[in-house]
Each structure stands twice: as structure tokens, then as C-alpha cells.
DOKE-719222 format. One record per residue (C-alpha): residue number from 1; residue in one letter; x, y, z. Coordinates in nm, 2 decimals. Each point is the difference from the previous one (the first is absolute). Layout:
residues N
+------+------+--------+--------+--------+
| fike | lofi |     c1 |     c2 |     c3 |
+------+------+--------+--------+--------+
|  NUM |    A |      X |      Y |      Z |
...
+------+------+--------+--------+--------+
***
This chain:
residues 263
+------+------+--------+--------+--------+
| fike | lofi |     c1 |     c2 |     c3 |
+------+------+--------+--------+--------+
|    1 |    M |  -4.09 |   2.29 | -10.25 |
|    2 |    I |   0.17 |   0.23 |   0.23 |
|    3 |    G |   0.37 |   0.00 |  -0.04 |
|    4 |    M |   0.25 |   0.04 |   0.33 |
|    5 |    T |   0.28 |   0.20 |  -0.12 |
|    6 |    A |   0.15 |   0.15 |   0.30 |
|    7 |    A |   0.13 |  -0.16 |   0.30 |
|    8 |    G |  -0.02 |   0.06 |   0.38 |
|    9 |    G |   0.27 |  -0.09 |   0.24 |
|   10 |    K |   0.21 |  -0.29 |  -0.02 |
|   11 |    F |  -0.14 |  -0.32 |   0.18 |
|   12 |    E |   0.12 |  -0.35 |   0.06 |
|   13 |    R |  -0.34 |  -0.15 |   0.03 |
|   14 |    L |  -0.25 |   0.22 |  -0.20 |
|   15 |    T |   0.01 |   0.23 |  -0.28 |
|   16 |    L |  -0.14 |   0.37 |   0.03 |
|   17 |    Q |  -0.13 |   0.15 |  -0.36 |
|   18 |    F |  -0.17 |   0.33 |  -0.09 |
|   19 |    Q |  -0.16 |   0.10 |  -0.27 |
|   20 |    S |  -0.16 |   0.33 |  -0.03 |
|   21 |    A |  -0.27 |  -0.04 |   0.29 |
|   22 |    L |   0.06 |  -0.38 |   0.01 |
|   23 |    A |   0.22 |  -0.13 |   0.26 |
|   24 |    R |   0.03 |  -0.41 |  -0.05 |
|   25 |    I |   0.18 |  -0.21 |   0.32 |
|   26 |    V |   0.08 |  -0.32 |  -0.10 |
|   27 |    L |   0.10 |  -0.30 |   0.23 |
|   28 |    E |   0.31 |  -0.18 |  -0.09 |
|   29 |    N |   0.13 |  -0.25 |   0.22 |
|   30 |    P |  -0.04 |  -0.35 |  -0.20 |
|   31 |    P |  -0.10 |  -0.23 |  -0.03 |
|   32 |    L |  -0.32 |   0.11 |   0.25 |
|   33 |    N |   0.07 |   0.34 |   0.08 |
|   34 |    V |   0.02 |  -0.07 |   0.35 |
|   35 |    I |  -0.04 |   0.30 |   0.21 |
|   36 |    D |   0.31 |  -0.02 |   0.26 |
|   37 |    I |   0.09 |   0.30 |   0.20 |
|   38 |    T |   0.24 |   0.17 |  -0.26 |
|   39 |    M |  -0.31 |   0.02 |  -0.25 |
|   40 |    M |  -0.21 |   0.13 |   0.28 |
|   41 |    S |   0.26 |   0.26 |   0.06 |
|   42 |    E |   0.02 |   0.09 |  -0.38 |
|   43 |    L |  -0.39 |   0.00 |  -0.04 |
|   44 |    S |   0.00 |   0.27 |   0.28 |
|   45 |    S |   0.25 |   0.21 |  -0.17 |
|   46 |    A |  -0.12 |  -0.07 |  -0.36 |
|   47 |    L |  -0.35 |   0.12 |   0.14 |
|   48 |    E |   0.15 |   0.34 |   0.18 |
|   49 |    E |   0.18 |   0.06 |  -0.36 |
|   50 |    V |  -0.35 |  -0.03 |  -0.17 |
|   51 |    A |  -0.19 |   0.16 |   0.26 |
|   52 |    G |   0.24 |   0.33 |  -0.03 |
|   53 |    R |  -0.06 |   0.02 |  -0.37 |
|   54 |    A |  -0.27 |   0.27 |  -0.02 |
|   55 |    Q |  -0.04 |  -0.09 |  -0.41 |
|   56 |    T |  -0.08 |  -0.38 |   0.09 |
|   57 |    S |  -0.37 |  -0.10 |   0.03 |
|   58 |    V |  -0.04 |  -0.38 |  -0.04 |
|   59 |    V |   0.24 |  -0.27 |   0.14 |
|   60 |    V |  -0.02 |  -0.35 |  -0.11 |
|   61 |    L |   0.12 |  -0.29 |   0.20 |
|   62 |    C |   0.09 |  -0.32 |  -0.17 |
|   63 |    G |   0.23 |  -0.29 |   0.01 |
|   64 |    A |   0.27 |  -0.12 |  -0.25 |
|   65 |    G |   0.01 |  -0.36 |  -0.14 |
|   66 |    T |  -0.22 |  -0.26 |   0.09 |
|   67 |    C |  -0.17 |   0.19 |   0.29 |
|   68 |    F |  -0.12 |   0.30 |   0.21 |
|   69 |    S |   0.18 |  -0.14 |   0.29 |
|   70 |    A |  -0.02 |  -0.32 |   0.25 |
|   71 |    G |  -0.02 |   0.22 |   0.29 |
|   72 |    V |   0.23 |   0.10 |   0.28 |
|   73 |    D |   0.32 |  -0.19 |   0.07 |
|   74 |    V |  -0.11 |  -0.32 |   0.25 |
|   75 |    A |   0.33 |   0.06 |   0.17 |
|   76 |    A |  -0.07 |   0.39 |   0.08 |
|   77 |    H |  -0.28 |  -0.18 |   0.22 |
|   78 |    S |   0.23 |  -0.14 |   0.25 |
|   79 |    R |   0.00 |   0.14 |   0.35 |
|   80 |    E |   0.33 |   0.12 |  -0.03 |
|   81 |    T |  -0.10 |   0.27 |  -0.32 |
|   82 |    A |  -0.38 |  -0.02 |   0.02 |
|   83 |    I |  -0.03 |   0.38 |   0.17 |
|   84 |    R |   0.23 |   0.14 |  -0.27 |
|   85 |    M |  -0.18 |  -0.17 |  -0.26 |
|   86 |    L |  -0.33 |   0.10 |   0.10 |
|   87 |    E |   0.13 |   0.40 |   0.04 |
|   88 |    E |   0.15 |  -0.03 |  -0.34 |
|   89 |    F |  -0.30 |  -0.15 |  -0.17 |
|   90 |    H |  -0.25 |   0.20 |   0.17 |
|   91 |    R |   0.20 |   0.31 |  -0.11 |
|   92 |    V |  -0.07 |  -0.08 |  -0.39 |
|   93 |    I |  -0.33 |  -0.06 |   0.10 |
|   94 |    R |  -0.09 |   0.32 |   0.18 |
|   95 |    A |   0.22 |   0.18 |  -0.29 |
|   96 |    L |  -0.25 |  -0.17 |  -0.27 |
|   97 |    I |  -0.32 |   0.11 |   0.17 |
|   98 |    A |   0.16 |   0.34 |   0.10 |
|   99 |    M |   0.08 |   0.05 |  -0.39 |
|  100 |    Q |  -0.22 |   0.26 |  -0.15 |
|  101 |    K |   0.10 |  -0.16 |  -0.34 |
|  102 |    V |  -0.25 |  -0.25 |  -0.12 |
|  103 |    T |   0.14 |  -0.34 |   0.05 |
|  104 |    I |  -0.07 |  -0.28 |  -0.23 |
|  105 |    A |   0.12 |  -0.35 |   0.06 |
|  106 |    A |   0.04 |  -0.26 |  -0.31 |
|  107 |    V |   0.01 |  -0.31 |   0.16 |
|  108 |    H |   0.09 |  -0.36 |  -0.18 |
|  109 |    G |   0.11 |  -0.30 |   0.11 |
|  110 |    P |   0.04 |  -0.09 |   0.37 |
|  111 |    C |  -0.12 |   0.31 |   0.25 |
|  112 |    L |   0.04 |  -0.10 |   0.37 |
|  113 |    G |   0.03 |   0.10 |   0.31 |
|  114 |    G |   0.20 |   0.33 |   0.03 |
|  115 |    A |  -0.02 |   0.04 |  -0.37 |
|  116 |    A |  -0.40 |  -0.03 |   0.01 |
|  117 |    E |  -0.02 |   0.25 |   0.29 |
|  118 |    M |   0.20 |   0.24 |  -0.23 |
|  119 |    A |  -0.24 |  -0.06 |  -0.31 |
|  120 |    M |  -0.30 |   0.03 |   0.21 |
|  121 |    V |   0.05 |   0.34 |   0.14 |
|  122 |    C |   0.07 |   0.15 |  -0.36 |
|  123 |    D |  -0.28 |   0.21 |  -0.14 |
|  124 |    L |  -0.07 |  -0.21 |  -0.30 |
|  125 |    V |   0.11 |  -0.36 |  -0.05 |
|  126 |    Y |  -0.02 |  -0.18 |  -0.31 |
|  127 |    T |   0.08 |  -0.38 |   0.00 |
|  128 |    A |   0.10 |  -0.28 |  -0.22 |
|  129 |    D |  -0.31 |  -0.25 |   0.02 |
|  130 |    D |   0.25 |  -0.30 |   0.07 |
|  131 |    A |   0.18 |   0.21 |   0.25 |
|  132 |    K |   0.02 |  -0.16 |   0.33 |
|  133 |    W |  -0.09 |   0.22 |   0.33 |
|  134 |    G |   0.02 |  -0.10 |   0.36 |
|  135 |    F |   0.11 |   0.06 |   0.33 |
|  136 |    P |   0.18 |  -0.30 |   0.11 |
|  137 |    E |   0.13 |   0.14 |   0.34 |
|  138 |    I |  -0.19 |  -0.21 |   0.24 |
|  139 |    Q |   0.18 |  -0.32 |  -0.15 |
|  140 |    L |   0.32 |   0.16 |   0.14 |
|  141 |    G |  -0.19 |   0.06 |   0.36 |
|  142 |    C |  -0.06 |   0.36 |  -0.10 |
|  143 |    F |  -0.21 |   0.24 |  -0.13 |
|  144 |    P |  -0.01 |   0.28 |  -0.27 |
|  145 |    P |  -0.03 |   0.35 |   0.21 |
|  146 |    V |  -0.10 |   0.18 |  -0.30 |
|  147 |    A |  -0.27 |  -0.26 |  -0.12 |
|  148 |    V |  -0.13 |  -0.01 |   0.37 |
|  149 |    T |  -0.05 |   0.35 |   0.02 |
|  150 |    S |  -0.17 |   0.11 |  -0.37 |
|  151 |    L |  -0.07 |  -0.31 |  -0.17 |
|  152 |    A |  -0.37 |  -0.06 |   0.14 |
|  153 |    A |  -0.07 |   0.39 |  -0.15 |
|  154 |    L |   0.07 |  -0.14 |  -0.36 |
|  155 |    V |  -0.15 |  -0.35 |   0.02 |
|  156 |    G |  -0.21 |  -0.03 |   0.32 |
|  157 |    A |   0.05 |  -0.15 |   0.31 |
|  158 |    K |  -0.07 |  -0.36 |  -0.06 |
|  159 |    R |   0.20 |   0.00 |  -0.32 |
|  160 |    A |   0.29 |   0.17 |   0.15 |
|  161 |    A |  -0.01 |  -0.24 |   0.32 |
|  162 |    E |   0.03 |  -0.29 |  -0.22 |
|  163 |    L |   0.24 |   0.10 |  -0.22 |
|  164 |    I |   0.24 |   0.09 |   0.29 |
|  165 |    L |  -0.10 |  -0.29 |   0.23 |
|  166 |    T |   0.03 |  -0.26 |  -0.25 |
|  167 |    G |   0.26 |   0.15 |  -0.21 |
|  168 |    R |  -0.11 |  -0.14 |  -0.33 |
|  169 |    A |   0.08 |   0.15 |  -0.32 |
|  170 |    I |  -0.24 |   0.12 |  -0.25 |
|  171 |    S |   0.02 |   0.08 |  -0.38 |
|  172 |    G |   0.00 |   0.35 |  -0.15 |
|  173 |    S |  -0.31 |  -0.05 |  -0.10 |
|  174 |    D |  -0.15 |  -0.08 |   0.33 |
|  175 |    A |   0.20 |   0.31 |   0.14 |
|  176 |    A |  -0.18 |   0.23 |  -0.23 |
|  177 |    R |  -0.36 |  -0.19 |   0.09 |
|  178 |    V |   0.04 |   0.03 |   0.35 |
|  179 |    G |   0.16 |   0.39 |  -0.03 |
|  180 |    L |   0.35 |  -0.04 |   0.03 |
|  181 |    A |   0.04 |   0.14 |  -0.36 |
|  182 |    N |  -0.17 |   0.22 |  -0.21 |
|  183 |    E |   0.01 |  -0.24 |  -0.29 |
|  184 |    A |   0.15 |  -0.32 |  -0.11 |
|  185 |    V |   0.13 |  -0.05 |  -0.35 |
|  186 |    T |   0.19 |  -0.25 |  -0.19 |
|  187 |    A |   0.38 |   0.02 |   0.07 |
|  188 |    D |   0.06 |   0.16 |  -0.35 |
|  189 |    D |  -0.26 |   0.25 |   0.04 |
|  190 |    L |   0.13 |   0.15 |   0.33 |
|  191 |    R |   0.27 |   0.23 |  -0.10 |
|  192 |    P |  -0.24 |   0.14 |  -0.26 |
|  193 |    V |  -0.26 |   0.06 |   0.23 |
|  194 |    V |   0.21 |   0.17 |   0.26 |
|  195 |    E |   0.11 |   0.21 |  -0.24 |
|  196 |    Q |  -0.32 |   0.11 |  -0.14 |
|  197 |    V |  -0.10 |   0.05 |   0.37 |
|  198 |    A |   0.29 |   0.21 |   0.05 |
|  199 |    G |  -0.02 |   0.21 |  -0.34 |
|  200 |    Q |  -0.36 |   0.09 |   0.11 |
|  201 |    L |   0.13 |   0.14 |   0.33 |
|  202 |    L |   0.31 |   0.15 |  -0.13 |
|  203 |    K |  -0.28 |   0.24 |  -0.21 |
|  204 |    L |  -0.14 |   0.14 |   0.35 |
|  205 |    S |   0.11 |   0.25 |   0.23 |
|  206 |    P |   0.28 |  -0.12 |   0.23 |
|  207 |    R |  -0.10 |   0.23 |   0.28 |
|  208 |    S |  -0.37 |  -0.11 |  -0.02 |
|  209 |    L |   0.09 |  -0.38 |   0.00 |
|  210 |    A |   0.21 |   0.08 |   0.32 |
|  211 |    L |  -0.26 |   0.18 |   0.20 |
|  212 |    T |  -0.28 |  -0.28 |  -0.11 |
|  213 |    K |   0.24 |  -0.25 |   0.11 |
|  214 |    K |   0.03 |   0.16 |   0.32 |
|  215 |    A |  -0.37 |   0.04 |   0.04 |
|  216 |    I |  -0.08 |  -0.34 |  -0.07 |
|  217 |    Y |   0.21 |  -0.14 |   0.26 |
|  218 |    C |  -0.05 |   0.24 |   0.29 |
|  219 |    W |  -0.20 |  -0.20 |   0.18 |
|  220 |    D |   0.15 |  -0.32 |  -0.03 |
|  221 |    Q |   0.35 |   0.12 |   0.07 |
|  222 |    I |  -0.10 |   0.06 |   0.36 |
|  223 |    H |  -0.08 |  -0.35 |   0.04 |
|  224 |    F |   0.28 |  -0.14 |  -0.18 |
|  225 |    D |   0.25 |   0.18 |   0.21 |
|  226 |    K |  -0.13 |  -0.09 |   0.32 |
|  227 |    G |  -0.09 |  -0.35 |  -0.12 |
|  228 |    L |   0.36 |  -0.08 |  -0.16 |
|  229 |    A |   0.16 |   0.17 |   0.31 |
|  230 |    R |  -0.19 |  -0.26 |   0.20 |
|  231 |    A |   0.07 |  -0.31 |  -0.21 |
|  232 |    E |   0.40 |   0.08 |   0.01 |
|  233 |    K |  -0.03 |   0.01 |   0.38 |
|  234 |    I |  -0.18 |  -0.36 |   0.03 |
|  235 |    Y |   0.24 |  -0.10 |  -0.26 |
|  236 |    S |   0.32 |   0.11 |   0.21 |
|  237 |    D |  -0.12 |  -0.04 |   0.34 |
|  238 |    E |  -0.19 |  -0.31 |   0.00 |
|  239 |    L |   0.08 |  -0.20 |  -0.36 |
|  240 |    L |   0.34 |   0.03 |   0.02 |
|  241 |    K |   0.04 |  -0.16 |   0.33 |
|  242 |    S |  -0.21 |  -0.30 |  -0.10 |
|  243 |    A |   0.19 |  -0.33 |  -0.05 |
|  244 |    D |  -0.25 |  -0.09 |  -0.31 |
|  245 |    A |   0.12 |   0.34 |  -0.18 |
|  246 |    E |   0.36 |  -0.10 |   0.03 |
|  247 |    E |  -0.09 |  -0.37 |  -0.10 |
|  248 |    G |  -0.18 |   0.08 |  -0.31 |
|  249 |    V |   0.28 |   0.22 |  -0.15 |
|  250 |    R |   0.25 |  -0.23 |   0.11 |
|  251 |    A |  -0.16 |  -0.30 |  -0.12 |
|  252 |    F |  -0.10 |   0.20 |  -0.35 |
|  253 |    I |   0.36 |   0.08 |  -0.05 |
|  254 |    E |   0.13 |  -0.37 |   0.10 |
|  255 |    K |  -0.24 |  -0.13 |  -0.25 |
|  256 |    R |  -0.25 |  -0.20 |   0.23 |
|  257 |    D |  -0.32 |   0.00 |   0.13 |
|  258 |    P |  -0.04 |   0.20 |   0.36 |
|  259 |    Q |  -0.04 |  -0.15 |   0.31 |
|  260 |    W |  -0.27 |   0.22 |   0.18 |
|  261 |    K |   0.02 |   0.01 |   0.36 |
|  262 |    G |  -0.27 |   0.24 |   0.06 |
|  263 |    C |   0.21 |   0.25 |   0.19 |
+------+------+--------+--------+--------+
***
């Protein structure tokens, strides 16, 4: 097991640790590691710190406690804060995608909504077989902009449409089967497997890894940037002006069934 001995900057919602060429970012907002705007800002800062360390070549993203993360704070989806939430969260997504280090997501427990979007854009994903993956935003009258932009490239158009339009959750085993993750293992085996893969990568040239990663994604990057910008515009200019989006968020917070109006 790779020991983490050197801590990075001080954060409230996460821990950043370094060991030689490995960085580990651990989401820590118990009990469900919900991604609020504070965590988004800290993730951006942590990723910037990692990106600036020439000696770091591998980044592991995981969650503390019982889960990876239950997703973005529902209250942040309200009309008053949604634009800022999108800006802050997509800054994190873009930083992960632009990262020249190899990124590995280690997923256990719930991995929902924005958390699933963060995991899916990592280069490698390993999941506990009993983890819970899903994009439940449609149940709030919303949609996940990153997933609508790039999920089809991972799992195919029909499967992506099913997951996004129904909002249903799938197990870690099914996530690996459809292409959301590289491999599903038992919860006990998750960390050893991730450590083994990270160890293999740490033996390789950091520069070669960075350039190879750049080449892998050079074509997809063009489409992702345009697609996410379009999805953001639909979200801000159309979805946020709908009564149903406002009702969905309010109903969730008030713990009641939403009353859809179709407008």
C-alpha cells in the first residue's frame, strides 16, 4: 500500500495528500460527502496545486467514510444559485479533464449526479461492486450537463439516454459492465486494486504519460468543450426559467412529491 505522508493545503471539505509522485484527494463532507459550493472551490484549488507539482504524475480521487459522494448539494440547484453552481462545478470538471496527470477515481457507496460526473471524466475508474451509480437530476426537474455531453461516448447513446432520462441507479458491477468504470471489485479489494494500478503508473515516465493522455483526448476535447457550453446555455437560458425545475428542487427540500406543471 502506498503511504501518504505529505499533506497539501488546508481545506474544510477535502484532504489533499502527496507521496512521491502520487497525489490523493479525499472528499470529506460527512455523512454523504455532498458537493457544495465550498467543496467545489476547494477542489479547484486542490487540482491547481496538484497540476503545479511537476513531480506528481498520478492523482487518486476518492471519498471518506461510507461513500464517494451523494452528489451536488440539491439546494445549489435553486434558481438563485444554479448559475454560480454550474460555473464552480464545471471549473472542477474542466480542471480534471485538462489535468496532465493520470486521474483515477476510486468509488464506493453512493456516487450520484455531479459525483458520478466527476468520476466518469477521470482517466481510470475502479468501483466497488455494490456501489450505487446514477444521474438522478431528472427527478428534480433538471439534467446533468456533463453527462448529457459525454456519457454517450462511454456507454453508448441508448444507455446514456436511459440513465439520464429515467434517473435510475445502477450497481458498481453494472457501471463496469456498461463502461462507466474499468473494473468492479469487492469493497475490501477496492483500495488494494487502485494502489496496484497507481503503482504501475508511477513506474512510468511522467512526461510520456502526460503526452499520451493529451493525444488520447485531443479529438474528444473539441466536442466536449462545444457540447458542454451548449448544455450550459440550455440549462441557464431555458431550464432555470421553467416552473418544473423550480418545483422539483423545492419539493426535494420540502420532502414531498413534486407537482409537475409541464412548463
